[in-house]
C-alpha positions, -999 to +999 in steps of 0.1 A: -942+087+297-942+129+287-945+139+323-918+124+338-890+129+312-907+168+316-905+162+356-864+152+352-854+173+324-871+201+353-854+189+380-820+188+354-827+219+347-823+236+386-794+215+398-776+226+367-780+261+374-779+258+417-743+277+414-753+302+389-773+332+402-771+361+375-790+395+387-791+426+363-753+425+366-732+408+381-699+396+393-697+359+411-672+330+411-665+301+430-634+308+455-624+279+463-659+259+478-673+295+489-694+315+463-691+348+458-708+377+445-703+415+442-724+440+457-711+468+429-697+455+402-681+480+373-651+481+349-632+515+334-610+514+306-578+533+316-557+560+296-533+536+287-562+517+262-568+487+302-596+471+310-599+475+345-635+447+364-636+458+398-663+432+422-666+443+456-682+438+484-684+451+521-654+430+530-641+416+499-631+429+466-620+410+431-604+427+404-595+416+368-575+442+345-566+430+311-550+447+283-576+461+263-613+460+259-621+439+231-642+404+227-612+383+229-598+356+259-568+366+278-543+346+291-530+353+330-499+340+335-459+346+335-454+372+308-485+385+304-501+421+311-529+406+319-537+398+360-560+393+388-564+401+429-587+386+452-588+406+488-599+385+512-624+399+545-590+399+566-574+423+546-552+395+531-546+401+494-537+368+469-527+378+432-524+364+401-483+381+399-461+366+391-466+329+394-508+327+397-528+317+359-561+317+344-582+327+318-606+358+308-632+357+281-648+386+270-673+373+245-694+407+246-690+445+245-723+461+242-708+495+231-742+508+226-754+503+268-715+503+271-716+467+291-691+438+290-698+404+295-681+371+298-661+340+316-626+336+339-611+316+358-576+319+380-556+309+409-540+340+425-513+333+459-508+347+492-469+344+490-458+317+514-488+311+529-521+301+509-530+294+471-568+306+461-590+284+433-612+311+412-634+289+390-668+295+373-664+333+373-692+350+352-689+388+342-727+398+330-738+432+318-709+446+338-712+484+324-676+505+319-672+537+311-644+555+292-633+583+321-601+575+345-615+562+380-591+552+407-577+519+395-578+499+429-546+481+427-527+514+417-544+532+446-510+559+449-476+554+459-459+537+482-425+526+490-400+517+515-364+498+524-363+464+538-328+455+556-322+485+532-330+468+501-356+491+478-390+476+482-406+488+451-447+469+449-462+466+413-496+466+438-507+493+459-543+489+473-569+505+496-597+495+507-624+507+535-642+478+556-663+481+579-635+475+606-605+489+592-590+507+566-566+487+544-536+494+525-518+462+511-479+475+489-471+441+469-444+428+450-431+397+439-415+380+468-432+401+499-458+425+510-463+456+537-498+461+550-514+490+567-544+483+591-561+517+604-595+522+620-619+537+601-618+568+620-581+572+627-567+605+630-534+625+622-509+615+645-478+592+655-488+561+664-460+538+683-459+502+675-476+475+682-510+499+685-548+486+689-554+517+662-531+511+638-512+480+625-483+475+601-472+437+589-446+426+570-453+396+549-422+374+527-423+337+515-421+327+553-455+341+564-464+372+585-438+387+609-446+399+641-439+434+646-417+442+671-415+482+674-421+515+649-439+536+640-464+552+618-472+591+616-504+597+594-499+634+584-532+634+562-568+617+565-593+633+546-620+608+552-646+632+523-618+626+497-605+591+511-570+603+511-540+593+536-507+602+536-478+593+559-446+575+572-439+542+588-410+525+597-410+489+620-390+459+624-394+418+632-373+398+644-348+396+619-367+422+594-363+465+593-386+482+578-379+519+570-381+546+551-418+542+545-438+565+522-474+560+513-498+587+502-527+568+484-565+571+478-590+540+489-621+527+484 
């Protein structure tokens, strides 16, 4: 009887741990029905005392920003300064701002080893297109430091006008994957995305173009770019910086006076 009980308990333990793959340091979660584990996970205390937690892999990234570095439960939702963001393999950016919700619990801050551990869950939205549900999130011994590092959701400056109205994004992200450098700027209702081939050189690129893409997305989904131009005035591959201007139009949207000056990861 004892042997049978031991076997049953062992089987239960294996099944219970099936979705948990903890390494020496890990940021992992279930995104809808898919398991995600960051290849690299780290955190940084910003100048204003906020904490940015970043998990990244070759084609995906997850960012969590909290109001402080402390053992506490942080609510994500309307009126909160805490938020989370997930960037998918295709460059789509899902964010909890302004309508997502969730919770991040920092259960341990190890000030000797400078690591944090905890749990999280949230839902994030690609406006007008899709919502993802992030569950069973785990932060395990994520290293943090007190130096100013690039905030992946504040990658630089980005501005434009949409049908003569100012477009002022609250998230500007920029990252390099195997096939592209993607810059995304989001506000409450819309998003502008610029995609470049990784080896893109400075110059003027008429749109549509195989080397450079410009995409406008609002609550009705992504719009087809009819014509336009992206002018890349600087691209420093060593410093990972890009600077330029853009303008383009879709069937019923005119984007003008676009400017960007960013640093990508």
